[in-house]
Structure formats: structure tokens, C-alpha cells
Phi, psi and omega in degrees: 000322179297320178293321180295320179297317178299318180297317180293321177297325179295318180296318179296321178296319180295319179293320179296321178294321178296320179296319178297322178295322178297323179290329178291329181239079183294161178296147181294145179266105183280355181258011185282348181083010180293133180256121177286140179290152177295134180275131178247127182248139178290139179292125180304149183302318182295321177296321178296317179294326178294322176297317177297320178303312183295315180299315181293322178301310180295318181297315181292319178295322177295320179296317179295318179300318177297320184291317187271331181269313185273308188264341182051056179225152185259336188305315179300331181292326177297316180292322177297319180297318179296315179297317182295315179297318182291315186273294183294331181278284188280318183289315181266004175059031176078008180229138009280147187243127178295327181295312180288340181295342176307318185291319178297316181294319180297316180294319179295331182291325183258345183235104182292340180280347180272117181265111180278130178299145182299321181297321179294318179296320179294321177294334177281313192274327185297314176298329177292317178299315179294325177296321178292329181274313191233001186095192187278060180290335176296320181289336186304311181193357180283322174291123183295332179292312178293323181296319180297318177293323180296321184289335181264355184288129180239310181241161180228087174280125186276131176277157180294156183296322181292317179296317179298318181298322179289315183292330182289348177281334186302315180302324179291319177295319178299316179299316182295314181290326177297318178292320179302311182286338177283313184290339176267008179056035181272305183192154171263087190290335178297317178287325184292326184243035179289120185281344185254346185295326178293327178291316181292327181267000178056041178165162180141203181296128185296320181298318180290321177298318178297319178297319177297320178296319178298318178297321179292322177296318177296328180293338178294327188251345176214150189288119167044067180298325179292314182298321186277322193240001181226315192300117179286331179288326176298322177297319179293318180294329181298328178298316183280328178293327181298329181248025183299150183287308176256111186264149178289137177241141178293315177212153178271359177257179182289135179288140179251010177056045180278345176077359183294321179294322180297318180288333183277336185295122183283343184246011177056045181263357180255116187262141183280164177287161182249005188300318185265011179270159176284121183265143174277164178295141183301319182297322180296318178294321179295317179299320181295317179296319178298319179298317180295318181291331175288324182284336184302311178299325178294320179294319179297314180295318180295319179294320177297319180295316181298315180292323177296320179293328182274358185301321177300320178292321178295326182290343181293348176283344180287141185296323180292321178292319176301313181297317181295320178296318177296323180294317179296322178293321178293320179293324180283325182223082185301137177238149179288313178267121183239156178299157183295332178295318179291322179298319178293321180297314181291319184292331179272004177071036180295148180252132185294319184293326178291318177297322179297320178296318179294321179294320178299321178293319178298316181294325177295320177296319179295322178300317182288307185290330175293322176298313179298317179299319179297321178298318179291324177298315177299321179296317180298313181295319180295316180292329177295319177295318180295320179298321179293330185275343181275126178240091181283135181290132177230141176263335181224173176289130184229152179273131167275103192291338176287333178269336185293132179255014174058038181283338176079010181294330184289338186300310185285342180276339181285121181295336179289343178267347185252326178204160180279132178269134180305143186297324182292325177290323179295317179294322179294320179294319179294326178294320180293333181276350180283000000 
């Protein structure tokens, strides 16, 4: 009893001390009218760098537009390329990337729950806006991938027209499949198979680094193989560059058909005149075009059917489909050692029927989007054939603005930009071209 009394007295003493402490620290008075000061938070470092990224992106593209449209000079583009490789390439490790932003925008377009960061959207849309205004000034030297290839280029061995026509289809196919796998939440394949990111980060997948090195070696001898034959964002920019408001001109004076600009262009974007070429009969060309336009819907429909038929195989790249296939194989043929994905599924109490529902939804999405992708593939192939068959008459050398990357190499090669040609020689040259 004595011990119990002592214990109760201790509890009362502790409670009394707590009551005294409560009186020492009274409850806050919310009716006193006290105004709390505004809290100021420091901008996180990454957010600050993203702001710098956007400012530098706009500034460099504006500088290139001024150089190629207003001044018709190449020197500023070299400095822009060096800055881009150093900052966007090695310092920022190739991210944020306008090329990869295609996937974020595509996913946000079909999935309202996916919130695309503002910086990613700006990196996607700003080069497109500049392409519509001034041509592909982003490709000139602001893109670190194009800039790196530009800086190592020494010679320009020209590929045959047939080889070039086939390779130029690849960026469009790459773009279509990148969007397909993005909207189905399967993978961002542009980021996954980026050939230059390992070089900028000085490490990564050996195979991709090797592929990037091969592209750079090829860039020494031919102009920008990645930009011309792989880059999906370049294909998108070419659409807007073709209808750009202010177009790049080789010279502001009359062309004398000296062919120097054509030989200097690293991406074969300057097309020669057709006046002295052997022309086919007009009726023959019209018949060929009519045949292609009749064949175009058939090609689109056939391509759509093939992709729709291949959708189950394409869907196997999705993580849920992969997991379900492994699960079915394990259920049919139990193994002691199982993949870590299955171990996680079992340990978390996953339900097979719920996974099956998710897989069915994924496959249904692939059936629809694969069909749409197939239709676009057929359209791309058909339009490529039509483009090859069209021979537009030209009197002088002209820039194909959808292919031009605004590198400015042609400016210094044009004699009309370096010195004045005597009027009598110009008239004689024009007479010979008639």
C-alpha cells in the first residue's frame, strides 16, 4: 500500500508540473490581428537552370536567324555551335532535349492526367515557331546534336539520289513509332536510344556510345547524317520550314548558276536548275502522277492493316504485357528461380485477373494507335514516291527549305556575296543559259 501511495503521488506531481507548463505557454491568440509576414522561398537551382535554358535557347535561335536572314554570314553559327555543345551538350548533359520532348507532348495530348512540365513544352514549341518564321535555325547550331556534327565536318561526299531518298524516310518512321510508344505509355524510345547522350554524359550504354561515335566519324565526311536520316524532330521542323515566312537566300543578287553553292551544301539542300536537262513529255509525267495518287490510298490502307495486324507483337514491349506473359509462363511451367518482376508481383499480392484487365486495355490501345500509325506510314511512303516523280522546272539554283539546316556554308561560296561580277560577264552568262 505504501508503494501504491508513492506511485499515485508521483503521477499527481507530474500532472501538476504539466499544468504549470501549459500556463507558461498559453495557446496562441488568433484574434489579436497579428499579420504574418509573406514567406519568400529561394528558387531551386534546377528551376533556375531551366529558366536559363529557355532564355539561352531563344537568344541563340534569334542570333542565328539574324545571321542567316539579315546578314547572310556563317561565322556566328560556328560560335553558336560551340556554345550549344558546351552548355546544352556537356554542361546540361543533353537535357532538356527538344527531340525527346515530342514524346512528352504526344502523351499529354492523349492523357489528361499527364502534366507536361512547362520547360519541356517550351523546348518543343519554340523551335517550331522559329522554323515557321525563319526556317530551321534551331538545327543550324542551337541543337547540340546538330552542332556537334557541324563542328567535326570537314568534307562532304554526296550520296546518290536514290540512297538519299530511302534514308530520308527513316526520320518519319522513327517519329511515328516514337509517338506510338509514347501515347501507349510503353517507352520513350527517343531517349532510350539516344546516340549522343552517352558522349555528352561521358558514360552510358557502350553500344549507343559506339553508335554515336560512328555517326560523328560519318559526319566528318558527309553532312549531318543524324539530322538528315535519323532525327524525328528534324522531320517535324521540315514541315514548318518549308512554309517559313522569311526564307533563307543564298544571295540577294541574281544567281549566275556557277554551281558553287550546290557543291558546298553539306546536306544537299540546294537543287540545280532543269533548263538544260532532257525533259520528259508532259503527258507522261501527268500519267505517272495520276497513277501514284490512285495508288496512294491503297498504300495507306495496306500499311494500316499491316500495323493493325502487328499490334499484338508491338504491345509486348509494354511492361504490363511483359509481366503478364512471364506470369502465364510461370503458371504453366513453375520455376524455382523467378524473375524479379514476378517476385515483386507475388510479394505485393498482385491479382492475375486485375493484371489481365490492364493488359487487355493496353492491347486495345495498341490496336487503335497502331492502325493510325500504319495509315501515316503509308502516307509518308506514298508522298516520298510522289516527291521523287515530280520534276519542278528551275532556272537557277534554289534552296529546298525543308531540307536546309541553315548552316550558312553556301553564303561564302557564292561569288555574288564576295565580289561584284562585271555586268558584261553576267549578261553573257545569262545569254548562255537561255
